[in-house]
C-alpha positions as CSV (number, residue, x, y, z in Angstrom):
1,M,-25.7,27.3,8.1
2,A,-21.9,26.4,6.6
3,D,-21.4,23.5,4.2
4,A,-20.4,20.0,5.5
5,A,-16.9,20.4,4.3
6,S,-16.2,23.6,6.2
7,R,-17.9,22.4,9.3
8,L,-15.9,19.2,9.0
9,V,-12.6,21.1,8.7
10,S,-13.7,23.8,11.8
11,V,-14.6,20.7,14.0
12,A,-11.4,18.7,13.1
13,E,-8.8,21.7,13.7
14,Q,-10.9,22.6,16.9
15,L,-10.4,19.0,18.2
16,L,-6.6,18.5,16.9
17,G,-5.6,22.2,18.1
18,A,-3.7,22.2,14.8
19,P,-4.3,23.4,11.2
20,L,-5.6,20.4,9.0
21,P,-3.3,19.6,6.5
22,V,-5.4,18.0,4.1
23,R,-8.4,18.9,2.1
24,V,-12.0,17.6,2.8
25,R,-14.5,17.0,0.3
26,A,-18.1,16.1,1.7
27,W,-21.2,14.0,0.5
28,D,-22.7,17.1,-0.4
29,G,-20.1,17.9,-2.7
30,S,-18.6,20.8,-0.9
31,Q,-15.0,21.3,-0.1
32,A,-12.7,22.7,2.3
33,G,-9.1,23.0,3.4
34,P,-5.7,24.1,2.2
35,P,-6.0,24.2,-1.6
36,G,-3.3,21.7,-3.4
37,A,-3.4,19.2,-0.5
38,P,-4.3,15.5,-0.6
39,V,-8.2,15.2,-0.8
40,I,-9.9,13.3,2.1
41,V,-13.5,12.1,0.5
42,V,-16.1,11.8,2.9
43,R,-19.0,10.1,1.1
44,N,-21.4,9.9,3.8
45,R,-22.3,10.9,7.2
46,R,-21.7,7.1,8.2
47,A,-17.9,7.7,8.3
48,L,-18.3,10.2,10.8
49,R,-20.4,7.8,12.7
50,R,-17.8,5.4,12.4
51,M,-15.3,7.5,13.6
52,L,-17.3,8.8,16.4
53,F,-17.9,5.8,18.0
54,K,-14.7,4.5,17.4
55,P,-12.1,7.6,17.4
56,G,-8.8,7.1,16.1
57,E,-7.4,4.6,13.7
58,L,-9.8,2.1,13.9
59,G,-12.6,4.0,13.1
60,M,-11.1,5.4,10.1
61,A,-10.0,2.2,8.8
62,R,-13.5,0.9,9.0
63,A,-14.9,3.8,7.2
64,W,-12.0,3.3,4.5
65,V,-12.4,-0.8,4.1
66,A,-16.1,-0.4,4.0
67,G,-15.9,2.8,1.0
68,D,-17.4,5.7,3.3
69,L,-14.0,7.6,3.3
70,D,-11.6,7.7,0.3
71,I,-8.4,9.4,-1.2
72,E,-8.2,11.4,-3.9
73,G,-4.8,11.5,-5.6
74,D,-1.6,9.9,-4.4
75,L,-2.0,7.7,-1.6
76,Y,1.1,8.0,-0.1
77,T,1.2,11.6,0.2
78,A,-2.2,11.4,1.6
79,L,-1.1,8.8,4.4
80,G,1.9,10.7,5.2
81,A,0.1,14.1,6.0
82,M,-2.5,11.9,7.6
83,A,0.2,10.1,9.6
84,G,1.8,13.1,11.0
85,L,-1.3,14.6,11.7
86,L,-3.0,11.6,13.7
87,W,-0.4,8.8,14.7
88,E,2.9,11.4,15.2
89,H,1.3,14.4,16.5
90,D,1.9,13.7,20.1
91,D,5.5,12.8,19.7
92,E,6.1,16.2,18.2
93,G,4.5,18.1,21.2
94,G,2.0,19.8,19.0
95,G,-1.7,20.0,19.3
96,R,-3.7,19.5,22.4
97,S,-4.4,16.7,24.9
98,L,-7.5,14.9,25.5
99,A,-7.7,16.8,28.8
100,D,-7.3,20.1,26.9
101,T,-10.2,19.1,24.7
102,V,-12.7,18.3,27.3
103,R,-11.7,21.7,29.3
104,D,-11.8,23.9,26.4
105,P,-15.4,25.0,25.7
106,A,-14.9,25.8,21.8
107,A,-13.7,22.3,21.4
108,R,-16.9,20.6,23.3
109,A,-19.0,22.9,21.3
110,A,-17.1,21.7,18.0
111,V,-18.2,17.8,19.3
112,R,-21.7,19.0,19.7
113,D,-21.6,20.3,16.2
114,L,-20.0,17.2,14.7
115,I,-22.9,15.2,16.7
116,R,-25.5,17.5,15.1
117,L,-23.6,17.0,11.8
118,V,-23.5,13.0,12.0
119,G,-27.3,12.3,12.5
120,P,-29.0,10.1,14.5
121,P,-25.9,8.3,16.8
122,L,-26.2,4.8,15.9
123,P,-22.9,2.9,15.5
124,P,-22.5,1.2,12.1
125,A,-21.9,-2.6,12.4
126,P,-18.1,-3.3,11.4
127,P,-17.2,-4.3,7.7
128,R,-17.5,-8.0,7.4
129,E,-13.6,-7.9,7.0
130,E,-13.2,-7.0,10.0
131,V,-11.6,-9.8,12.9
132,R,-13.2,-9.6,16.5
133,R,-10.1,-8.4,18.7
134,R,-9.2,-10.9,21.6
135,R,-6.3,-11.8,23.3
136,H,-3.0,-13.3,21.8
137,L,-3.6,-16.8,22.9
138,H,-1.2,-18.6,20.2
139,T,-2.4,-21.6,20.9
140,R,-2.2,-24.1,17.7
141,R,-6.0,-23.0,16.9
142,T,-5.9,-19.9,17.4
143,D,-2.6,-19.5,14.7
144,K,-4.2,-21.5,12.3
145,R,-7.4,-19.5,12.3
146,A,-5.3,-16.3,12.0
147,I,-2.9,-17.8,9.1
148,S,-6.0,-19.1,7.3
149,H,-7.4,-15.1,7.6
150,H,-4.7,-13.7,6.4
151,Y,-3.5,-16.2,3.7
152,D,-6.3,-17.9,2.4
153,V,-7.7,-15.0,0.5
154,G,-7.0,-16.9,-2.5
155,N,-3.7,-17.9,-4.6
156,D,-4.9,-16.0,-7.9
157,F,-5.5,-12.5,-5.7
158,Y,-1.7,-13.0,-4.0
159,S,-0.4,-14.0,-7.3
160,L,-1.7,-10.5,-8.7
161,V,-0.2,-8.8,-6.0
162,L,3.2,-10.6,-5.7
163,G,4.0,-11.5,-9.1
164,P,5.3,-14.6,-10.5
165,S,7.8,-15.2,-7.6
166,M,5.0,-15.8,-5.0
167,V,7.3,-14.6,-2.4
168,Y,5.5,-12.6,0.4
169,S,8.5,-11.1,2.0
170,C,11.1,-8.3,1.4
171,A,12.9,-8.4,-1.6
172,Y,16.7,-7.7,-2.0
173,W,17.2,-5.1,-4.5
174,E,20.7,-4.7,-5.8
175,D,20.0,-3.0,-8.7
176,D,17.1,-1.3,-10.8
177,G,15.9,-4.7,-11.6
178,S,12.3,-6.1,-11.5
179,L,10.4,-7.6,-8.6
180,E,11.1,-10.7,-9.8
181,T,14.5,-10.3,-9.8
182,A,15.0,-8.9,-6.3
183,Q,13.0,-11.9,-4.5
184,R,15.2,-14.6,-6.3
185,D,18.3,-12.5,-5.2
186,K,16.4,-12.6,-1.6
187,L,16.0,-16.1,-1.8
188,E,19.7,-16.9,-3.1
189,L,21.0,-14.6,-0.1
190,V,19.3,-16.4,2.6
191,C,20.8,-19.7,1.0
192,R,24.0,-18.2,0.9
193,K,24.0,-17.4,4.5
194,L,22.8,-20.8,5.4
195,G,25.7,-21.9,3.4
196,L,23.2,-24.6,1.7
197,K,25.3,-27.6,0.0
198,P,23.9,-30.6,-1.9
199,G,22.4,-33.4,0.2
200,Q,21.9,-31.3,3.2
201,R,18.3,-31.3,5.1
202,L,16.3,-27.8,5.1
203,L,13.2,-26.9,7.2
204,D,11.4,-24.1,5.9
205,V,9.3,-22.7,8.5
206,G,6.1,-20.7,7.3
207,C,7.0,-22.0,3.6
208,G,4.0,-20.0,2.0
209,W,3.7,-20.8,-1.7
210,G,6.8,-22.7,-1.8
211,S,9.2,-20.4,-3.4
212,M,12.2,-20.9,-0.8
213,A,11.9,-24.5,-0.9
214,V,12.0,-24.6,-4.6
215,H,14.9,-22.5,-5.1
216,A,16.9,-24.3,-2.4
217,A,16.2,-27.6,-3.8
218,R,16.9,-26.6,-7.6
219,E,19.7,-24.4,-7.3
220,H,21.7,-26.1,-4.2
221,G,20.7,-29.5,-4.2
222,V,19.3,-29.7,-1.2
223,S,16.2,-31.9,0.6
224,V,13.8,-29.4,2.0
225,V,10.7,-29.8,4.3
226,G,8.3,-26.9,4.1
227,V,5.6,-26.4,6.8
228,T,2.4,-24.1,6.7
229,L,-0.8,-23.8,8.0
230,S,-2.3,-22.3,5.2
231,Q,-4.5,-25.1,3.0
232,E,-4.5,-23.0,-0.2
233,Q,-0.6,-22.1,0.0
234,A,0.2,-26.0,0.7
235,A,-1.8,-27.0,-2.6
236,F,-0.2,-24.3,-4.5
237,A,3.3,-25.3,-3.0
238,R,2.8,-28.9,-4.3
239,K,1.7,-28.4,-7.7
240,R,4.5,-25.9,-7.9
241,V,6.8,-28.4,-6.6
242,A,5.6,-31.2,-9.1
243,D,5.9,-28.7,-11.9
244,E,9.3,-28.2,-11.3
245,G,9.9,-32.2,-11.0
246,L,11.1,-31.9,-7.3
247,T,9.2,-34.4,-5.7
248,D,11.9,-36.2,-4.8
249,R,13.5,-33.4,-3.0
250,V,10.9,-31.0,-1.3
251,E,8.1,-32.3,0.8
252,I,5.3,-29.6,1.6
253,R,2.9,-30.3,4.9
254,V,0.1,-28.5,6.3
255,Q,1.8,-28.4,10.1
256,D,2.7,-26.5,12.8
257,Y,6.2,-26.0,13.4
258,R,5.8,-27.3,16.9
259,D,5.0,-30.5,15.7
260,V,7.6,-31.0,13.4
261,R,9.8,-34.3,14.7
262,D,12.0,-35.3,12.0
263,G,15.2,-33.5,12.8
264,P,17.7,-32.8,12.7
265,Y,18.4,-30.6,10.1
266,D,21.1,-29.0,8.8
267,A,19.6,-25.5,8.3
268,I,16.3,-23.9,9.3
269,S,14.7,-20.9,7.3
270,S,11.7,-18.5,8.9
271,I,11.2,-15.8,6.6
272,G,8.5,-13.9,7.7
273,M,7.1,-16.2,9.9
274,A,8.0,-15.4,13.8
275,E,5.9,-12.3,13.6
276,H,3.4,-14.8,14.2
277,V,4.7,-16.2,16.9
278,G,4.1,-13.7,19.7
279,A,5.8,-12.5,22.6
280,E,5.2,-15.1,25.2
281,R,5.8,-18.0,22.9
282,Y,8.7,-16.7,21.5
283,L,11.3,-18.3,23.5
284,D,9.6,-21.9,23.1
285,Y,10.0,-20.9,19.2
286,A,13.5,-20.4,19.4
287,R,14.0,-23.5,21.5
288,D,12.2,-25.6,19.2
289,L,14.2,-24.6,16.1
290,Y,17.4,-25.1,18.1
291,G,16.0,-28.5,19.0
292,L,15.7,-29.4,15.3
293,L,19.2,-28.6,14.1
294,R,22.2,-30.8,14.2
295,P,25.4,-29.2,16.1
296,G,26.9,-26.6,13.7
297,G,23.6,-26.1,12.0
298,R,22.4,-22.4,11.0
299,L,19.3,-20.7,11.4
300,L,18.4,-17.9,9.1
301,N,15.5,-15.6,10.9
302,H,14.1,-12.8,8.6
303,Q,11.7,-10.8,10.8
304,I,9.6,-7.2,11.1
305,A,10.7,-5.6,14.0
306,R,9.5,-2.3,15.7
307,R,11.4,0.3,17.3
308,P,11.7,-0.2,21.2
309,Q,9.9,1.8,23.7
310,Q,10.7,3.5,27.3
311,D,8.1,1.4,28.8
312,E,7.9,-1.7,26.8
313,T,4.9,-2.7,29.0
314,A,2.9,-0.3,27.3
315,Y,3.2,-1.8,23.8
316,E,0.0,-2.4,22.1
317,V,-0.9,-4.2,18.7
318,D,-1.9,-1.8,16.2
319,A,-5.9,-2.0,15.8
320,F,-6.0,-2.2,12.6
321,I,-3.4,-4.8,11.6
322,D,-4.8,-6.6,14.3
323,S,-8.3,-6.4,13.2
324,Y,-7.8,-6.5,9.4
325,V,-4.5,-7.8,8.2
326,F,-2.5,-10.0,10.8
327,P,-5.0,-11.3,13.6
328,D,-2.6,-12.1,16.6
329,G,0.6,-10.7,15.0
330,E,3.1,-8.8,17.3
331,L,6.2,-7.3,16.5
332,A,9.1,-7.1,18.9
333,P,12.4,-5.1,18.9
334,L,15.3,-6.6,17.4
335,G,17.0,-6.6,20.4
336,T,14.6,-8.7,22.0
337,T,14.7,-11.2,19.1
338,V,18.7,-11.5,19.5
339,T,18.2,-11.8,23.2
340,M,15.6,-14.9,22.8
341,L,17.5,-16.4,20.2
342,E,20.7,-16.4,22.4
343,R,18.7,-17.3,25.3
344,A,17.6,-20.4,23.6
345,G,21.4,-21.8,22.8
346,F,22.1,-19.7,19.3
347,E,25.0,-18.2,19.0
348,V,24.1,-15.0,16.8
349,R,26.7,-14.5,14.1
350,D,25.2,-11.6,11.7
351,V,22.5,-9.3,11.8
352,E,21.6,-7.4,8.6
353,S,18.9,-4.5,8.3
354,L,17.0,-4.6,4.5
355,R,14.3,-1.7,5.7
356,E,14.5,0.4,2.7
357,H,14.2,-2.5,0.6
358,Y,11.0,-3.5,2.3
359,A,9.5,-0.1,1.7
360,R,10.5,-0.7,-2.0
361,T,8.8,-4.0,-2.0
362,L,5.9,-3.0,-0.7
363,R,5.8,0.1,-3.2
364,A,5.8,-2.6,-5.8
365,W,3.2,-4.7,-4.5
366,V,0.8,-1.6,-4.1
367,T,1.8,-0.9,-8.0
368,N,0.7,-4.4,-8.9
369,L,-2.6,-4.3,-7.0
370,E,-3.8,-0.6,-8.6
371,G,-2.6,-2.0,-11.7
372,D,-5.7,-4.5,-11.9
373,W,-7.9,-3.2,-9.4
374,A,-10.8,-4.3,-11.1
375,R,-9.7,-8.0,-10.9
376,A,-8.4,-7.4,-7.6
377,T,-12.0,-6.6,-6.3
378,R,-13.6,-9.6,-8.1
379,L,-10.8,-12.1,-6.8
380,A,-11.0,-10.8,-3.1
381,G,-13.9,-8.5,-2.7
382,F,-14.0,-4.7,-2.3
383,G,-13.5,-4.4,1.3
384,R,-10.5,-6.9,1.5
385,A,-8.9,-5.7,-1.7
386,R,-9.2,-2.3,0.3
387,V,-7.6,-3.6,3.1
388,W,-4.6,-4.7,1.4
389,R,-3.9,-1.4,-0.4
390,L,-4.4,0.4,2.8
391,Y,-1.9,-1.9,4.9
392,M,0.7,-2.0,2.2
393,A,1.0,1.5,1.3
394,A,0.8,2.5,5.1
395,S,3.7,-0.1,5.8
396,A,6.0,1.3,2.8
397,L,5.5,4.5,4.6
398,A,6.1,3.4,8.0
399,F,9.4,1.5,6.8
400,E,10.7,4.4,5.1
401,R,10.5,6.5,8.1
402,N,12.0,4.2,10.4
403,Q,8.9,3.3,12.5
404,I,9.4,-0.2,11.5
405,G,12.3,-2.3,10.4
406,V,13.2,-5.8,8.9
407,N,16.4,-7.9,9.7
408,Q,17.7,-11.1,8.8
409,V,19.5,-12.9,11.7
410,L,21.9,-15.5,11.4
411,A,22.4,-18.1,14.1
412,V,24.4,-21.2,14.7
413,R,23.9,-24.2,16.9
414,T,27.6,-24.0,17.7
415,P,28.8,-27.1,19.2
416,E,30.8,-27.4,22.5
417,T,34.1,-27.1,20.6
418,G,33.3,-23.7,19.6
419,T,33.5,-24.6,16.0
420,S,30.8,-22.3,14.2
421,G,31.6,-23.4,10.6
422,L,31.2,-19.9,9.6
423,P,33.9,-18.0,7.2
424,A,36.0,-15.5,9.5
425,R,34.6,-12.6,7.0
426,T,30.5,-13.6,7.0
427,R,29.7,-11.0,4.3
428,T,31.4,-12.9,1.5
429,W,27.8,-14.2,0.7
430,H,27.2,-10.9,-1.0
431,A,29.6,-11.7,-3.4
């Protein structure tokens, strides 16, 4: 009888119809696969049962979060090899289809061998960190629950990952400086695009831990209302505002943006928040923000985008992200976002891609997480810390490979006179 690792590699290659680009180390200490390749550690048969009962990304994610499956060596190299194997395989035209697998006697024999290797076919319970997937309703109640799942992990944990800036969105890397400098430069870039001036009112939608609100009030003299659905974020942001001596200019609310009624504002920033809105609600989101701006007011919408599909009705939310990271989060193509903003009445004046900047930001966050791993697991729990490590590293690769992007869209509530208030050459804000 062959050892466990050899059997696993044989089964995988039969099912995939292609060589396995990673090495496997099994629970019995055996190893198989190409020498020098990234090593996937299968710690127990439970990992295989998870993948057998949930084939594909979600089964592997469950095994990873539970610690049944691990990676030895460089995480990015291993994920890159596995991404090409699992998620990009069909697009490249290699391997076999499911129909081919079913028809192939050798492949069917490989499945039977896998079942014998797995043992009693009882599906393990999902890790407790998994959120039960459901239809994306995007009501006030479900949105608040989804935000709480992601952001109420603990301020100390986020401080460890994000660093002193406490900015949980793409930084703006102008040089080889620190993450803290790059995040400050991103906030300043947003303020310049919005043209903030002393005495103006800014609404920061999805204000997080208050970084944008504090920066805008302190550096540009504006009055800021920041809204978030996270109690923990709001508590942190309010203390930060008090420590900065800005309580007369910054108000942090636990409030849904749909319930803001004290417009008009001179400017609105929405940084990394619109991904939570949902496709069915996006036009309402855009109209709500349009209605909160004065004529001539500006919106800076900073949002992750996916690549468009030939058949947009076939789009499905990523199973791992939806179940473990951002419940109910949805990504839209950039063109769809621009169209929705225009339908709401906005004039879109500038679009800037920061895709490479986000890849670098995510790598910096992973470095922070791995650099204090023992503390991270104490703060967030073993499974949750593994969720964050996997999703941030995989996301960095996705940005680098142009599978997803991030864009800053500057839009204006242009009045009937047609006077936008923007300079003729808008990119002067990079000076």
